[in-house]
PLY file of the C-alpha trace (Angstrom):
ply
format ascii 1.0
element vertex 253
property float x
property float y
property float z
element edge 252
property int vertex1
property int vertex2
end_header
82.62 173.65 65.84
82.32 177.25 64.69
80.20 179.58 66.82
77.03 180.89 65.23
77.34 184.61 64.57
75.38 186.94 66.86
72.94 188.72 64.56
71.43 191.03 67.21
74.24 192.42 69.35
73.48 194.77 72.23
75.92 197.67 72.18
75.17 198.33 75.86
74.94 195.05 77.76
71.36 193.78 77.85
71.52 192.28 81.35
72.97 195.57 82.63
70.32 197.91 81.18
67.55 195.59 82.42
67.91 197.34 85.78
66.39 200.46 84.17
63.31 198.60 82.89
59.78 198.78 84.27
57.45 195.86 84.92
56.77 195.62 81.16
60.52 195.31 80.48
60.63 198.73 78.80
63.17 201.55 79.03
63.51 205.04 77.54
66.10 205.22 74.76
67.64 208.08 72.81
69.29 207.26 69.50
71.71 210.14 69.09
72.34 209.40 65.42
68.72 210.34 64.77
68.22 212.80 67.66
65.18 210.76 68.51
63.84 209.45 71.81
61.44 206.54 72.19
60.35 203.74 74.53
61.83 200.32 73.81
61.81 196.82 75.18
65.14 195.84 76.70
65.38 193.10 74.06
65.48 195.72 71.30
67.38 198.53 73.02
70.85 199.45 71.64
70.81 196.56 69.16
72.85 196.48 65.95
73.19 193.57 63.57
76.51 191.68 63.78
78.03 194.64 65.64
81.14 192.83 66.90
81.84 190.37 64.08
85.18 191.30 62.39
85.23 191.68 58.63
88.95 190.90 58.22
90.52 189.63 61.44
89.67 186.19 62.76
89.69 186.66 66.53
86.30 185.99 68.16
85.58 189.36 69.77
81.94 188.49 70.46
83.03 185.46 72.48
85.47 187.61 74.46
82.67 190.04 75.25
80.32 187.22 76.22
82.74 185.99 78.88
83.43 189.52 80.17
79.71 190.26 80.38
78.94 187.04 82.24
81.65 187.62 84.84
80.94 191.35 84.99
77.23 190.93 85.66
78.02 188.65 88.59
80.29 191.39 89.95
77.60 194.04 89.37
75.01 191.87 91.14
77.27 191.72 94.18
77.92 195.47 94.12
74.19 196.16 93.81
73.46 193.94 96.80
73.27 194.75 100.48
76.64 193.15 101.22
78.94 194.26 98.39
82.14 192.74 99.75
84.89 192.72 97.18
87.38 189.97 96.49
90.10 189.93 93.85
87.90 187.98 91.41
85.02 190.46 91.69
87.32 193.45 91.28
89.04 191.96 88.21
85.70 191.09 86.61
84.32 194.58 87.22
87.40 196.30 85.82
87.27 194.11 82.69
83.58 195.00 82.27
84.34 198.73 82.58
87.18 198.46 80.04
84.82 196.66 77.64
82.17 199.37 78.10
84.78 202.04 77.41
85.94 200.26 74.25
82.43 199.87 72.90
81.60 203.47 73.70
84.58 204.82 71.79
83.19 203.32 68.58
79.46 203.33 69.30
78.64 205.87 66.57
80.89 204.27 63.93
79.06 201.02 63.18
78.55 201.89 59.52
82.10 203.10 58.87
84.43 200.97 56.76
88.15 201.77 56.77
90.19 200.84 53.66
93.51 199.16 54.45
96.25 197.11 52.82
96.94 193.76 54.48
100.27 192.00 54.05
99.77 188.27 54.56
102.29 185.87 56.06
103.08 184.50 52.60
104.09 188.00 51.43
101.03 188.65 49.29
99.10 191.91 49.57
95.34 192.29 49.77
93.09 195.35 49.85
90.60 195.03 52.72
88.04 197.08 54.63
88.13 197.07 58.41
84.80 197.35 60.22
84.32 198.46 63.81
85.06 195.02 65.25
88.37 194.92 63.37
89.27 198.36 64.67
88.30 197.43 68.22
90.63 194.45 68.05
93.48 196.54 66.64
92.97 199.24 69.29
93.75 196.71 72.02
97.44 197.05 71.16
97.43 200.88 71.13
99.42 202.17 74.08
97.72 205.57 74.04
94.29 204.06 74.81
93.46 204.16 78.52
93.06 200.70 80.04
91.64 200.69 83.54
93.28 197.34 84.29
96.67 199.09 84.14
95.77 201.79 86.69
95.78 199.66 89.83
92.10 200.24 90.64
92.11 197.26 92.98
93.99 199.32 95.57
91.70 202.36 95.23
88.67 203.05 97.42
85.45 201.47 96.09
82.05 202.69 97.22
78.44 202.59 96.04
76.48 205.82 96.50
72.76 206.54 95.98
71.19 208.87 93.42
69.15 208.97 90.21
71.18 207.93 87.17
70.92 207.45 83.43
73.23 205.19 81.51
74.52 204.92 77.96
77.50 203.94 75.88
79.47 206.76 77.56
78.51 205.85 81.11
82.07 205.08 82.30
83.22 208.51 83.46
86.91 209.21 84.09
88.03 212.17 86.19
91.60 213.43 86.33
93.68 215.23 88.92
93.35 219.04 88.85
96.59 219.33 86.87
95.03 217.21 84.12
97.49 214.34 84.49
96.44 211.04 86.01
92.97 209.54 86.30
91.95 209.77 89.95
88.24 208.76 89.90
86.09 206.36 87.89
82.30 206.63 88.10
79.75 204.20 86.64
76.00 203.78 87.23
75.33 200.28 88.53
71.58 200.84 88.43
69.10 203.74 88.23
69.72 204.41 91.93
73.33 203.32 92.52
76.65 204.71 91.38
79.95 202.87 91.63
82.66 205.34 92.59
86.27 204.17 92.46
89.07 206.41 93.69
88.93 209.92 95.07
85.41 211.02 96.14
83.89 214.13 94.59
84.41 217.38 96.48
80.78 218.39 95.88
77.71 217.70 93.74
78.58 216.47 90.26
76.20 216.74 87.25
76.64 213.10 86.31
73.59 212.65 84.08
74.51 215.56 81.76
78.07 214.22 81.69
76.84 210.75 80.67
74.58 212.31 78.02
77.43 214.44 76.70
79.92 211.55 76.58
77.59 208.98 75.01
77.98 208.81 71.24
75.01 206.70 70.13
72.79 205.47 72.97
71.26 206.89 76.13
69.08 204.69 78.34
66.88 205.67 81.26
63.89 204.53 83.23
60.51 205.16 81.59
59.70 208.85 82.02
63.31 210.00 82.44
64.17 210.88 78.82
62.33 213.05 76.31
60.68 211.38 73.36
60.21 212.20 69.70
62.37 214.48 67.58
64.93 216.34 69.69
67.08 219.39 69.18
70.75 218.51 68.55
71.96 216.40 71.45
74.97 218.67 72.03
72.46 220.56 74.17
72.39 217.68 76.63
69.88 219.28 78.97
67.32 219.04 76.17
67.14 215.25 76.41
66.60 215.04 80.18
63.32 215.40 82.03
63.93 217.52 85.14
61.47 215.63 87.35
61.31 212.05 86.11
58.22 210.07 86.92
58.84 207.55 89.69
59.47 204.07 88.35
56.52 201.71 88.62
56.90 198.97 91.17
57.22 195.50 89.71
0 1
1 2
2 3
3 4
4 5
5 6
6 7
7 8
8 9
9 10
10 11
11 12
12 13
13 14
14 15
15 16
16 17
17 18
18 19
19 20
20 21
21 22
22 23
23 24
24 25
25 26
26 27
27 28
28 29
29 30
30 31
31 32
32 33
33 34
34 35
35 36
36 37
37 38
38 39
39 40
40 41
41 42
42 43
43 44
44 45
45 46
46 47
47 48
48 49
49 50
50 51
51 52
52 53
53 54
54 55
55 56
56 57
57 58
58 59
59 60
60 61
61 62
62 63
63 64
64 65
65 66
66 67
67 68
68 69
69 70
70 71
71 72
72 73
73 74
74 75
75 76
76 77
77 78
78 79
79 80
80 81
81 82
82 83
83 84
84 85
85 86
86 87
87 88
88 89
89 90
90 91
91 92
92 93
93 94
94 95
95 96
96 97
97 98
98 99
99 100
100 101
101 102
102 103
103 104
104 105
105 106
106 107
107 108
108 109
109 110
110 111
111 112
112 113
113 114
114 115
115 116
116 117
117 118
118 119
119 120
120 121
121 122
122 123
123 124
124 125
125 126
126 127
127 128
128 129
129 130
130 131
131 132
132 133
133 134
134 135
135 136
136 137
137 138
138 139
139 140
140 141
141 142
142 143
143 144
144 145
145 146
146 147
147 148
148 149
149 150
150 151
151 152
152 153
153 154
154 155
155 156
156 157
157 158
158 159
159 160
160 161
161 162
162 163
163 164
164 165
165 166
166 167
167 168
168 169
169 170
170 171
171 172
172 173
173 174
174 175
175 176
176 177
177 178
178 179
179 180
180 181
181 182
182 183
183 184
184 185
185 186
186 187
187 188
188 189
189 190
190 191
191 192
192 193
193 194
194 195
195 196
196 197
197 198
198 199
199 200
200 201
201 202
202 203
203 204
204 205
205 206
206 207
207 208
208 209
209 210
210 211
211 212
212 213
213 214
214 215
215 216
216 217
217 218
218 219
219 220
220 221
221 222
222 223
223 224
224 225
225 226
226 227
227 228
228 229
229 230
230 231
231 232
232 233
233 234
234 235
235 236
236 237
237 238
238 239
239 240
240 241
241 242
242 243
243 244
244 245
245 246
246 247
247 248
248 249
249 250
250 251
251 252
């Protein structure tokens, strides 16, 4: 039986961004395509219609993501908890979730782009087609130049959860390289508004993570109510312009 297509797809996982919501289930959102900030329910935040349904290819990318999200959120729940012991299953699920977030983020601002292509079928016939983002995401999985965290051996790196005040967005997986610019040595990812997952070499000093997340995110920024500016914004390249210096404390549920 064919799966019903997902009409309202969250580009940043709904269960993940729920941690930033207040007691009314609302978060602050910035849509970078419009340079506009606004409050939103979690149900409506970062949603695009049929975002991960391929136009040409037949592989069920949405189903892949559904499985990764389910396993990944269980791993995130453990890491957010008071006893975040890691087993191989939790580590693998978390790495897959981070790779998925990276993939989505690379194409987050390209949902409306269609790429003309010529497809040669197995029977030798040729057809003109248009790839959408889901098609391109599937094709990118075979590109060797794309960084895949699962190939870096993160399971043997140091994993720690550190406190702070964090935004999130489609660019929230931050990769840091060795000083010579070669290999990735640190991966950082906000688990919640107050917890950061740090994998690999610790930072030598304070790191401006929220501006880095804002700068790397292509389409969506998400924060707790009172953490992001609202209304029409100056161009988001000036990332400091979207952040409130002293965010209001989150309301207790």
